[in-house]
N, C-alpha and C positions, 0 to 999 in steps of 0.2 A: 598859325605858327609854322614857319617853314621847317621842313625836316633838315636836320643837320647832317651834312655830308662829311664823310671821313676826310681828314686832311691829306693832301698829296705832297706836303712839304715837311721838311725837317730843317732845323737851324744848325749852322756851323758855329765854330767858336766865335766868329765875328758877327754872329746873329744875322748871317745872310741866308735867306730862305732858298732852299734848293729842292727841286722836285725829285720824288723817288724814282720816277721813270728815267730821269736823266742819269741817275747813279747806276741803276741796275739794267739799263736798257740793253746793253751789249756785253753783259758780264757772264761769260761762259763758266768761269770758275765758281761763281756763286751758285749757279744752277747745279753743277756737279756736286757741290757741297751739300745742297739741299737733298739731292738724290741719295748720296751716301749716308747722310744722317737718317733719312727716313728708312732706308733699307736696313741699316744697322739696328735701328730701334725695332723694326719688324722681326728681324732674325732673333734678336735678344728675347723679345716677348714670346715668340713661337718656341724657342728652345727652352725657356724657363717653364712655359706651360706644359710642353711635352714631358720634360723631366719630372715636373710635379705630378702630372697624371700617371706617368709610368711608375713612379715611386709609390704613389698611393695604391695603384692597381696591384703592384707586386707585393706590397705589404699585406693587402687584403687577401690576395691569393695564398700567401704563406700562412697567414693566421687561419684562414678557412681550412687549408690543407692540414695543418698541424692539429687543429681541433678534431677534424674527422679521423685523422690517424690515431690520435689519443683514444678516441671512443672505440675505434676498431680494435686497437690493442687490448683495451680493457675488456671488451666483449669476447675477443678470441681467447684471452687468458682464462677467464672464468668458464668459458664453454669447454675448453679442452681439459683443464684441471678438474672441473666439476664432473666430467664424464670419464675420468680416469685415463686420459690420453696425455702424452707428452706434448710440449709446445712445438716440437719438430714435425708433428703431424700435419701442420699447415702446409708443408712442402710436398705432401703426397700428391701425385698427379690427379687422382680423382677429386680430391678436395680443392685443388687449384682450379680445376675445370668448373667445379660447382661455384666457386667464388667469382670466377670470370663471367659465368652466366648471370650471377646476381648483379655485378657491377663491373663491366669491362674497362672502365676508365680509372679504376683505383688499383694500385698494387697491394697485395696482401701484406700484413705486418710481418716483420722479420722476427724469427725466433730469438735472436740475440737481443733485439730491442725489448721484446716481451719479457725475457728473463731479467733484464736490467730493471724494467718497470716493476716486475713482480717483487724484486728485492726491496722496493720502497713501500710495500703494503704494510699497514699497521693494524693492530687488533681493534676491531670495532666494539662499541658498546651496544647493549641490547635496548637501551632507552626505557628501562623499567622505572616506574614511579610507585613508591610504596602506598601512597594514598588511594590508588586505583584498585588495590586488591593484592592477594598473595602471589608469590613467585614459586612455581613448581619446577623441579629439575628431575629429569630421568637420565640415567647413565648406564652404559654397558662397556665392559673392557674386553678386548681381544688381544691375546698374547701371540706374538710372532718372534720366535727365538728369544733374544734378550731385550725385546722392545714390547711395550704395551701401548696399544692404541685405544684412546678413550673417545667414545661417541657420547656427546652430551646434548640434550635438548632442553630448552627453557620455555616455559609456558606462563603467560601472564595476560591480563586484560589491559586494553588501551582506553583512552578517554571516550571512545565511541561504544564501549561495551562489547567489543569483539576480542576474542582470545587470539593472541599472537603465539606462533610456534617458530622457534629458531633452532638451528642445528649448529653444533660446534665440534671441532676435532682437536684433540690434544695427543701428544706422544711423550711418554716418559720411559726412562731406562728401568729395567726390572729391579735392579738393586736399589733404586730410589722409590720403589712402589710402597708407599705407606699412606695412612689416612691423612697425615698433615700435608703431604705433597698433592694428593688428589683434591683435598679441600681447597688448597690454594689455587689450583687450576680452575675449580668451579668458581671461586671468588673472582678470578680474572675474567671469566665469561660474563659474570654479572656486571663488573666494573673493571675495564681494562687498566685504569690508573690505580685501582684499589684504594680509592679515596674514601669509600664508606665501608662499614663493617658488613659481615655476611647478611644478605637480605633474603636468603632462601627459607621458605616456610615449610615446604613439603618436598620429599625426595623419594624416588622410586628406582629400584634396580632389580634385575633377576638374580643378583649375587648377594647372598646373605652376609658373607664376610665383608664384602665391600661396604655394605650399608653400615655395619658395625664400626668399621674403620673410619668412615667419613663422619658419622654422627658423633663419634668420640672427639673429633676435632672441629666440628662445626655445629652450632646449635640450630635445631629445626623443631617445628611444632610436631611433626609426625613423619614416620617413614613407612614405606610399603614395599612388599614384594610384588613383582609384576604378575598380573592375573594370568598371562600366558604361561608363566612358569608353573602355576598351580594346575592349569589344564593339561600341560605337558606331563607333569608328574602323575596325574590321574590316568592319562592315556597310556603311558609307559607301563604302569602297574597293571592295568586291565589287559593289555596285550600279552603279558606274561602269565595270566591266569591259566591253569592247566586245561580248563574247558576250551580255551581258544588256542592255546599253544600247540596242541596236538594236531588240529586241523591246519594250522599255519605250516607246521613242519611237513606234513604230507604235500601240501600245495607247493611249497618251495622245492621239495625234491622232485616233484613231477615237472615243474617248469624247467629246472636245471637239466633233467634228463631230456626233455624236449629240445633244448638248445644244443645238447651234445650229439644226439643221434641224427645223422644227416638224412637217413631214409624217412624217419618219422617227421622230421622238420619239413621235408619235401612234400609229404602227404598233407601236413598241416597247411602249408601254403596253397596247395591245390584245393583243399576244402574251403579255404578263405576266398580264393578266387571264384569258385563256383557259387559261393554265397554272396559275392560282390561286397566283401568286407575287407577293408584295407588295414585293419588292426593287426599289429605285430605282437610277437611274444614279449611280455613286459620284462623289464629288468627286475632282479630280486631287490627286495626292500633292504634298507639299512637298519641294523639293530639299534634301538634307542631313538629312532626317528619315526614317530608315529604317523607323520604326514606321508612319508614314503611307504609305510605299511598300508595306509589308506589307499594310496594310488595303486599299489600292487594288487590289493584285494579288488578294487573297482575294475581294474583292467582284466583280472582273471574272471571276475563275474561276467563281464561282457563276452569273454571267450569260453564261458562255462559249457555251453552246448557243444562247441567244437572239441573242447578237451574231452568231454564225455564220449564223443563218437570216435575217438582215435583208439582202435582196437589193435594195439601192438604190444601185447603182454609179454612177448619174448624179450623185449629190451627196455620196457617201460615199467616204472613202479606202479603200485596200485593208486587209483585216483580216489577222490573223496567218497566216503560212504555217507549215509543219510545223516548220522549224528554229527560228523565233522562238517558236512555241508550246512547243517542247521547252526552250528556254533559260529561258523564264518559269516553267515547271514546276520546273526545278532551282533557280532563284532563290527561288521561293516556299517550297520545302521548306527551304532553308537559312535563310531569314529566320524561318520558323516555329520552328526549333530555337533560334535566338537569342532569340526572344520567350519561349519556355518557360523558357530559362535565366535571363533577366533577371527574369521574374515570380517565380522562386524565391528570388532573392537580394536583393529589395528590401523584404521584409517586416520587421516589427518585431523578429523574432528572427534577423535576418540575422547571419551570422558570417563572419569573414574566412577561416575554414577551408574555406569553400565555394568559394574563388576558383579553386584549381587544378582541382577537380573540374568546375566550370562551364566553364572554358576548355578542358578536355579533352573535354567533350561537343561543343563547337564543332569541335575538331580531329577528332573521330570522325565528325562529319557531313560533313566535306569529302570523304572518300573515296566518299560516296554520290552526289556530283555526277556526272552522266552525261556531261559535256562535258570532254574531256581537257584542252584548253587552259585552260579556266576553273579546272579542278581544280588545275593546276600554279600558276596565279596565286594561288589561294586559299591554297595551302600556303606560298608565299613571304610573303604578307601575314601569315598566322598566325605564322610563325617570327619575323618582324620584331617584332611586338608582344609575342610571348611572351618573347623575349629581353629586351626592355625591362622587362617585368613581373617577371621572375625574376632580375634581375641584382643583384649585391652582397648586402647584408644583407637586403634585402626578400625575395629568393628563399629564403634560409635560413629566414626567419621563416614564409613561406608553406608551405614543405615540412614543417616541424615541426608547424605547426598542422593540416595535413592528416593527419599521422600520429596526432595526439592526438584527432582527431574520429572517434569510433567508426563513424560512417556511411561514412567514406571511407578509413579506414586500410587499407592493403594492397590497395587497389583496382587491378586491372590496367588499368583505363581511364586511370589517372593515371600510374603507373610500373610497371615490371616488378619482380620479386622482388629483383634485384640492387640496384636503386636504392632500394628500401625499406630494405634492409640498411644502405645508406649514410646514409639519413636517421636510422635508429636510432643510428648512431654520432654524428651531429650532436647528437642529443638528449642522449646520454651526455656529450658534450663540454661541454654547457652547465653541468655540475656540477663542472667543474674549479675549483680543484685538489684538491677533497676526493675521495680515493680511496674512502672509505667510502660516500659518496653515489653515486659512479659505480657501485660494485658493487651498491648498492641499486637503482639504476635498471635495471641489467641483469636483476636478478631480477624486477623489476616488469614489464619488457617480456615476459618469458616468461609471466607470469600474464596480461598484456594480450592476448597472442596466443591463449591458451587461452580467455579470455573472449570474444574476437572470433569464435570458432567457434559461439557460441550467443547471438547478439545478439537483443534484442527488436525488434519492429517500431516504428520511430520515427515519431511523429505529433505532434499538438499537445500531447498529454499527456506522452508519453514522448519527451523531447528529450535531446540530448547533455549538457545541463547537469544534468538530473535523473539521467541515467545516471552521471555523474561524482560527483554528490552521494551516490549509493548506494554507490559504490566508492571513496570518498575514504579510508576507513580501510585498505582493501586495497592501494591504489596511492597513497600520500600524496605521494611525490615527483613522480610524473607528474601528479597532480591539481593540484599547485602550478604546474606548467608549462602545464597546460590553462587555468588562470585567466590566466596571463601571455599566452597565445597566442589567446585567444578574446574579449577585451574589445572589440575593434574589429569593426564590421560589415563586410561585403564591399563595400558601396557607401556613398557619402557621402549626407548628408541632401539631399533634393530641395528646394533653395531656390526654384527656379522655380515649384514648385507653390504657393508662398505669395505671391511678390512679382513674378513675371513677368506679362506682359499676360494678363489673364483669370485670374490666380491668386486664391487664396482670400482674401488680405488686400490685394490690389493696389488695389482701388477704395477701401477704407476709408482707407488711408494716403495716397491721392492727394487725398482730400477732408477729411481730419481737420485740426483746428487744430494748428499746429506746437507749441504749448504742451503739447498732450496726447500728442504722438507717443511720447515715451519711456515714459510711464506706460502708454499703451495697449499698447505692445509687451510690457511686463512682464505685463500681464493676459492678453494674447492667447496668449503662449507657454505659460502654465500649463495650457491645455486642449488642447495639441497632442500627438499621438503621433508617434513617429519613423516617417517614411516615406522609404525610400531612393530614389535616382535610378533611373528606369526603372519607376516605379510604374504608368505608363500602359500598360505591356505586359500587365498583368493584364486591364485592361478591353478592350484590343484582342484578346487571346486569347479572352475570353469572347464577343466578337462574331463570331469566326470559328467557324461552326457545323459546317463540313464540310471534307473534305480537298480536295486539288487536283483540278480537273477538266480542267486543261490536259493534253493528251496528250504522253507522253514517247516519245522515240526510244530505240533500243537503247543500252545503256551502253557508252561507249567505254573499253576496257581501258587500264590503264597500260602503259608500256613495261617491259621486263624489269628495268631498273635501279630503277624506282620500286616494282615489286612486291616486290623483295627488301628494301626499306627498311621497318623496323618503325615503326609510329606512335609507340611510346614512345621510340624513339631520337631523334625530333624534339622530344619533350617532355623536354629535357635537364635533369638535376638540377643540374649545375654550370654556371653561366653562363660563357661563353667571354669571353676578353679582347677587347674591341672597340676599334677605333681611335677617335681623337677625332672623326674625320669622321663615322663611323657614329653615334656618340653624339649629335652635334649633329642628325643626321637624325631620330633617334627623338624628341628633345626638341621639334623643330619640329613633327613630326606629332602629338605629344601635344597641342599647343596648338590644332590644327585643330578639335578637338571643341568648344572653347569659343569662340564667335564674339566674345564680349566678354572677351577675355583681358587685362584691364587690370591 
């Protein structure tokens, strides 16, 4: 079959065949026409492709740029406000140099843009679910002029069995300060839309009056005074004992005179230089602040030998005698124990199950005081605050939480074996009226005692929470009670750290525009970690590098009656019935810790 060739002819209207070549052979016009059509089509396609590519590229760049800018603005806002700095700080030359070093291709966010963006911030929810366990709240108020700043922390468990800690800030006018307003602010923290009723199970505060106001307007299962408040009240009373106050007065006068007399100060500096010691004369302590008294005593103890060798009696007061030196040595040791205890309970993983163990360590240190009269006073002071701490339902809650914490369960430092058996009965009673569950808890307690014989070493990785998560299937009923008795920390949030004079956010909110106050609080709270009251004890403890250099006298023994008294007998399980007069006494003394008990 022959291949068909393309036809070279076309027909006219008269059906006369004419060859193509004859028509187009010498047609210059047609050639130019083909050229222009081809070029026009090429230019059109090229222009359209270039325009489409440029549009897509520009759109992509704009979107990418805007997303990065939004992220940078968000990050910068939370960073500056969370650290107590104004948004204009981003224009400081050192900070601009730092940002340019991080990314030289991006311009820093504009303060005006960040301010506009900050005004769109909304109150977040804490995402708490009731079926996962209780919700604990701690609160502290700081008054500045006619404004009250509330620091609130919320604590609850998530679906993975991990406790969540969130920090929230609120501001109210002093004339509006009442229980209803404060309770409403707490409710907004739990649910920004206030769609559900109060879900708070437990609440803690260092302020007695605040607790009474809030609980009168908000139903809770239990309320607690901050453990650090009890320790502070004990310390402040002990410092004022006449056995210790006399030595403190002599030491303060001596240090003040050393600072005033230039000749003696020059001699002191020369002695320090010869001894290759860089320690300087300490500042005087602040009355009512036992941590400053501890630091003052520790610094003077370090310089004790130098102070003793300065023989300038013509212009200097007398230095410590043996009795005064012995009293300060005992006071320093006692305050050091308090400082170690508070440094352990103010961390982010603080738990209320630490309360009785911590207070028992203080009780145990009292018998080490070498001055008999001071030791008797310290025991009376301890008993007074311990009874207040463990009375009524609060005491039952604290004892059960200690039992459920594998670090402290069955510790003889807290209770004797008989009292631990009574606490087990309290735990079983929580499951009434179900006899089946009560029998199940009895069986779990037997397994719990066996597990307690081979406990791991608890540290930052292995915690009571991780231990219970590993044994939740073996001890399901007790695990549920652990969740119920461990949501609250041992101490309340440290509001003074944020808003008191010299606090992290104090300067910012004193200079910030009133219009931006509320939004700035929402942004600042998002970058804060929970820090409990007494956090300064950790830094004080780190600065105390050595033990006491004050000389001690021989230990004064107790009388026969005191020697027969067991320490655990004073740490009573069941609170005794107190008269209304004694109750008022304790309530009044609880308020002494808060100078602004508004």
